[in-house]
C-alpha positions, -999 to 999 in steps of 0.1 A, spaced: 145 -568 944 136 -554 910 157 -524 897 139 -492 888 163 -486 860 152 -503 829 175 -527 811 191 -514 778 173 -541 758 139 -530 772 147 -493 763 157 -503 728 124 -522 723 104 -493 738 122 -468 716 117 -489 685 80 -493 693 76 -456 699 94 -447 666 73 -472 646 41 -458 662 50 -422 654 59 -432 619 26 -449 614 7 -420 628 26 -395 606 20 -416 575 -17 -417 582 -18 -379 588 1 -373 555 -23 -396 537 -54 -379 551 -40 -344 543 -30 -352 508 -54 -337 483 -78 -360 464 -81 -360 427 -103 -332 413 -139 -342 409 -165 -326 385 -202 -330 386 -223 -328 354 -257 -322 372 -247 -310 407 -223 -315 435 -225 -315 473 -194 -307 494 -192 -304 532 -168 -310 560 -181 -345 566 -188 -371 540 -220 -384 557 -236 -350 555 -225 -347 519 -241 -380 512 -274 -367 526 -273 -337 503 -265 -358 473 -294 -381 480 -317 -351 482 -305 -341 447 -308 -376 433 -345 -377 445 -351 -346 423 -353 -320 449 -336 -286 445 -302 -275 458 -316 -253 486 -334 -284 500 -300 -302 498 -282 -274 515 -306 -273 544 -305 -311 547 -267 -309 548 -268 -283 575 -290 -305 597 -269 -335 590 -237 -316 600 -254 -307 633 -255 -344 640 -223 -358 625 -200 -327 630 -214 -306 659 -181 -287 663 -191 -267 633 -219 -249 653 -247 -253 628 -281 -249 643 -288 -217 661 -259 -197 646 -256 -173 617 -248 -182 582 -247 -173 546 -256 -189 512 -246 -180 477 -271 -195 451 -267 -194 414 -301 -200 397 -305 -222 366 -314 -191 345 -282 -173 355 -289 -148 384 -269 -152 416 -285 -146 450 -269 -141 483 -285 -147 517 -269 -138 551 -284 -142 585 -273 -137 621 -289 -149 653 -309 -124 673 -312 -126 710 -348 -124 724 -353 -96 748 
């Protein structure tokens, strides 16, 4: 009959595996949380919570479109690749600095139909 109490060697192997797994996990989290080197854009920059959405906005700018088009495209892309952010159907805000200097702010909130 097999004993329900594990052998000491099995416990040591299990503990070593657990410690190694936790170490690897923590190393990955520390790497992911470490700040990246600063980046500067000479003609424009797109930043979002998800790199695929940022890529969409950057592509819009590369094609010669304006930053508002890029921002809207990033919003729609985030709805697909990062739905936890809420995105479509919620409120929002935008700060826009125009090429000739003025700054504009837009804010919107959802309104329930009645």
